[in-house]
N, C-alpha and C positions, 0 to 999 in steps of 0.2 A: 504493500500500500504506500509505503514511504517513497519508493522509487517512482510510483505512478504520480504521486503528488509533486515530486521534484520535477518530473518531465512536464507536467501540466503547467507548473509555474513558469518554466522556461518558455513554453509555447505562448502563454498569455503575455509574458513580457515582450516577446518578439512581435506579437500581433498588435499590442497596444502602444508599443514604442515607449513604454515607461521604464525608466532606469531603475535598476535594483537598488535596494538599500534604503534606510530611513534616516540618513544624515548622521551616521555613526562617526565618532571622533577618529581622526587618523591616529594610528599606532606607530611607535618608533620602529624603524626597520630592524628586522631580526639580525642577530650576529651570525657568524658562520656556524657557531655551535648550535644555534637555535633554528637554523633554516631547515624546512621540511624537505624530505625526498619527494620526487615526483609521485611515487606510489602513495605516500602519506597525504599529499595534496589531493590526489584523485579520490582517495577514500574519504577525506574530509568533505569534499564537494558533494559526494554521493550521500553522505549521512546528514548533511546540513543543506537543505534546499535553498536556493537563492531567494532573497527576501523581495516581497512585492511592496510597491508604494501605490496606494489608491489615490494619491494626489489630493488629499484633503476632502474627498467626497463625503457626503452624509448618507448613511444607510438608515432608512426609515422603516419603522415597524408600525402597523396600524391595527386598531381594534375599536370596538364601540365601548370600551372601558379603558381606564388608564393603565397602561402596561409598565409604567415607570416603577422600577424596584425601589423601595424605600429603605434607606440604611437603618439597620437595627431592627427591622420588622420581623425578620426571620433569618435563620442560617442560610436558607436558599437565596434570599434577596441579597445578602451580603456577598455570597459567592458569585452571584450573577453580576453584581457591580464590579467586583474585582476582575472577573473574566472579561467583562466589557472594556474596562480601563486598559487591561493588558493588550487586548486586540486592537483597540483604537490607536494605541502607541505603536504596536507592531506593524500595522498596515497604513498608518497615517490617514485616519478617517475618524468620523464622529457618528454616534448613534442618536437618532431622534425618535421619540415615541409620539405617534399621531393618534389622538382620541377623537373619533367622529361619532356623533350620536347615532343610535340605532336607526331612527326614522329618516336619516339622511345618507346612511352608509351606502346602500345599493345604488342610489342615484348618483352619488359622487364617484363611486367605483366605475360605473358604466360611462359616465360623462368623460372621465379622465381617459378611459380605454379608447373611446371613440376619437379622442383628440390625440391619440398616440402617446399619452402620458399615463401615469399611475399615481394613485393616492399614496402609495408607499412601495418600498422594494420587497418587503415581506408583508403580505396582506392576509389577515385572518378573515375567513369567510364562514358564515353560517352555512351548513350543508344545503339549506333551502335556496341560497344564492349561488352556491358552488355549482349545483346541478339543478336545472339545465343551463341557467343563464351563462355562467362563466365558462363552463366546459364547451358547450355547443357553439358559442360565439367566438371561440379561439382567443379568449382573453388571458390564457394561462400558459406558462412554459410546461412542456413535457419534461418532468424532472429526470426522466431517463437520460436526457442529454447531459446532465451533470454527472450522472453515474457513468456514462460512457467515457467522460473526460477524466474520471478518477477522483472527482471531488466528493460526491456522495457514494457511500457504500451501504446499500440497503440491506446487506446481510448483517450489519452490526446490530447489537442488542438494543441500542438506544432508540431505534426507530419503532414507532407504534405499529405493530403488525396489522391490527384491525384497520387502521387508516390506509395503510399500503394496499389493503385488499379492496376496500369500498371506494377509494379515490382513483381506482384504475379503470379506465374505459377504453375498450378496444386496444388493449396493450399499452396505452399511454397513461402515465402516472401524473396527475395534476395537483396532488396535495399530499401533505405529510403532517404528522404530529410526532412529538418526542415523548417518550416515557409511557406511563400506564394509561389505559383507557379510563376515561371518566364515566361513571355510571349515569344513565339518564333516568330511567324509570324503574322503580323498585316497589315491592310490597312491604309497607311498614305494618308491624303488628304490635298491639298493646299487650306487652308481657304481663303487666299488672292485672289487666282484665282477664287475660287467659288463665292466670293462676287462680284468681278469685272464682272463676266459673268452672274450674277443673277441666280446662281444654288442653289438648295435646300440645307438646312443645314443638313448634314449627321447625326448629333446627333438626330435631330427630327425623321428622318426615322429609325435610328438604335434602339433607346429606345422604339419606338412605334411598333417595329417588322414589319416595312414596307420596310426594307432594303433587297431587292431581286436582283437577276440577272437582271430582267427586268428593275428595277429602275436604276441599275448601267449602263446598256446599254443606257437608255434614257439620263442620265447625260453625259456619255462618248461621245455620238454623238454630244451633244451641245457644249462640251468642245473642241472637235477635230476640228481644223480649221487652215487656212492659215492666219496668223495675219499681214503679211507684204505685201501681194499681189503679191508674186513672183511665185505663182502657186504651191508651195510646202507646205505640212503640217508642221508647226513648233510648234504647240501646240496640245498635245495629251490627250485623255481622260483617258487612262489607260496604265500602264506598270507594269513590275514585274519580280521578280526572282522566279522561280518555279511556275509561274502563273497557268500552267495547273493543278498542284496538288492542288492548291487553289480551283479550280472549282470542282475537284473530291471530296475533303473532305467536301466542303460546300453543297454537294448534298447527304449527308448521305451515303457516300461510303468511301472506303479506298483502298490503293494499295496492301497491304498484310494483310491477316487474320491470326493471331497467336492464335486463340481460342484453337487450339491444338498446343502447342509450339514445339513439336517434329515433327509435320507435317504441317508447315506453307503453306498457299495457296496464289498463285498469284491471285490478285483480281481486276486488272484493266480491266478485261473482264466482270465484272458484269454490269448489265443494268444501274445502277445508276452512276457507274464510266464512262461508255461510254457516257452517256448523259452529264456528266461534261466535258469530253474531246471534245465532239462535240460543246458545248457552247464556249469553249475556242477557237476552230478553227473558229467558226462563228464570234466571237468578232474580231478575228485577220484578217481573210481573206474575209468574207462576209461584215461585217460592217466597217472594217478597222479603228477601234478606238484604237488599241493597237500599241504603238511604239515598234518596234523591234530593236535589237542591230545592228548598222552599221557593215559592214564587218571589222574585225580586232579590234573591240572595246573590252574593258576590260569586264570581266564577270559581274562586278557590274555597268555597264553603266546605267541601269535603275535608280539606286540610284543617280548617278551623274546628269542625266537629270532632275530628280525630284528636286534635290537641286538647279538646275539652273532655276527652275520655268517653265519648259517646259511641265510638266505632271500634270494633275489634281489629279490622284489617283495612288498610288504606292503600290503594294503588295510586301513586303520584310520582312527580318528578323529584329527583334527589336533591336539587338545589333548595328545596323547601326545608331541608333538614335543620338548618340553623334556626328558622322560625319555630319549628316543632320543638327543638331542644330548649328553646328559650321559654316557650309558653305552656308546655305539657308537664304536668306533675307526675304522671305515670311513666314508668320505664317502657321503652319500645325497643324492638329489634327490626332487622330487615332481612327479607329473603327475596328471591325472584318469583315472578308470577308462576302459579302451578301449571304443570303440563296438561294439555288437552289430549284426547284419545289418539290423535294423529301425530303426536310428538314423542320423541324418545330422549329429548334434551331440553333443558330450560333455555330461555331466551330473554333478553332485555331489549325492548324497543328503544331505539336511540335516535336522537337528532344531534349531530356533531358540529363542532367548530373545526376548521381545517386551515392549516397554514399553506399559503401559495406564493408563487413568484409570478407576477403579471408578465405577460409576453412583451409588454411595452417597456420593461425595465432596461435601462442602459447599462452596458458592461455587467450583465447578469452573472457572469462567472465570478466577479469580485464578490457579489452578494452571496452567492452559493458558498464560496470559500470561507467568508466571514461567518455565515450561519452554521456551516459544518463545524467550525471550531467553537463557536459560541455554544453549541448544543452538546459538545462532548461531555461525558460524565465528569463530575467533580471528583478529584482524587480522594477527598476525605469524606465523601458521602456514604453513609452506611446503606447496605443493600435493602434493608427494611424501613428506611427512613420515610418512604412514601406513605407508610401506614399511619404515621402520626396524625395526619390530617383527618383520617377516619376515626381513629381512637378518640380524638377530641370530641367527636360528634355522636358517638355511639356508646352503648353501655356495656357491651360484652365482646369477648374475643370471637365468638361465633359469627357475629355480624361482619366483622372485618374479614373473616374467612370466606363469607359469602362474596364480598367484593373481590377478594383475591381469586376465588374460583371463577367469577365472571371474567376477570382479566386474563387469567392463565389459560382458560378454555376458549377464549374469544367468543363469548356468548352474546355480545352486543350486536344487534342487527339494525342497520340504518333504515329509517322510515322516510321514503322518498315521496310519500303522499303529500307531505307538507310543502314540497317544492312546487306544487301546482295550486296556486292560490284560488283560482276559479273553482277548482274541484273542492277545495277546502270549504269555500263559501257554500257550495252545493250540499256538502255533507252535513251542515247544521240542520238542514231539513230532514234528510233521510235517516240520519242517526237518531234524531229526536223521535221520528216515527217508530223506529225499532225499539227505542228505550221505553216509550209510553205504551207500546203494544197496539198502536192504531193500525200497523201493518206488519206482516211477517217479514223477516229479513229477505226471504226469496222475492216477495212482491216489491218491497221497498227498493232493493238493489236492481232488480230487473227493469224497473221503471226508469232508472237514471243511468244505467250502465253505458248505453250508447252515447248519451249526452256527456257523461264524464270522460269517455274515450275521446270524443271530439274536442273537448276542452283541453285535454292533454296534448292532442295532436296540434291544436292551434297554438299552444304555449311554445312549442318548438319552432313555430313559423313566425313568431313575433319578431319584428325588427328591434334592435336595441333602443331606438328612440321611443318606440311604443312602451317598452319596459320602464323607461324613465317617466313617461306620462302616467303610467299605471301607478308607479311608486309615489309620484307627487299627489295623485288623487287620493291615495290611501292615507296620506298624512293628516 
């Protein structure tokens, strides 16, 4: 690898016409006793690649939050600052962090790309912007180009394997992440309530692969009850945000198939998906173990109700954990959604952020070289240090083991449905019809399947300027 990097640096220097070195002080000439032999000189040149000078350029990183590491905030932040300072000096460059608000991000990204510019050199994209918009419009570098030049080595442990898999379209790799996969959707369970009601330990069921829809229904029925005798249910077995999609994904199905990225297929009409939607309707309407949002309640009402101790199991997004930890008196744990009858493995429905290098970036090799070294593992970082983040937010070792299992087995599955906003808008109606029982899943989906497919087809035909207009309208 060292030889490949050395060769690359020489090539880049010749192509860009940039002189090597970063202004090192001249050293006194060696005496006869100190002079190196030709063989020693050749060996030294091979082991020490020639230095690059980026000419004082600024390498920009963008996101919709502040990426700037704060000194003293964490060991990781201090390491990042030290590494950045070292590389800025090494390559004669500066780093800038660009914070663009969420509701302006896609518009600014597209506008810059159309003008042959970029909002940053390393751009973080939500997967909903990444595909289809950035991928199908040619806005991103194929990162394999940097691998071919010996800059990136995607066999190294530091690269997130899940991202390398889902950011690959037709053999071209457009995005990457470093480190462990961040969980998106999990099933929180109220350990205090479970113990009080004499319910099974979910970790025992989960790790023994006995955690199924049937077992969840059995537990939800026992947990759902009127605790104060007023004739109204006030303790529920299950609640959730996007609960219907949890059933779909856990039954070896998905909502959109992007096997052919230029011809995505609406997939909620597949047998496995329909079976998942039917189970969701049955849990809600037939068995009545799912708490529904009261009229006028906030969209995150399920999280609030779970925090208040009124729900045994909550399916929701992981980022809510801090709010739950702050406001919930009971202890909780996390597992993945139980398996449906067509599944033999757990899965976590995921929407990801991904790092990209826009195709309009100038001297992109320099950016790739800097980023490759910036993301190298820190020498003093403990192998299990990543767990500290989860330990601070969870109550038991088994919950952290669930996260570790999700990461090690690659159980996150990207949800591309959210990449098609017109179909998402359509789903508010047909998913509501399924939840309230006014239509069976088969009827509700069959009525809109062709319309949903047409909307997806049209999404890939939209010109960039139309996407900007759509984004402006949505603000």
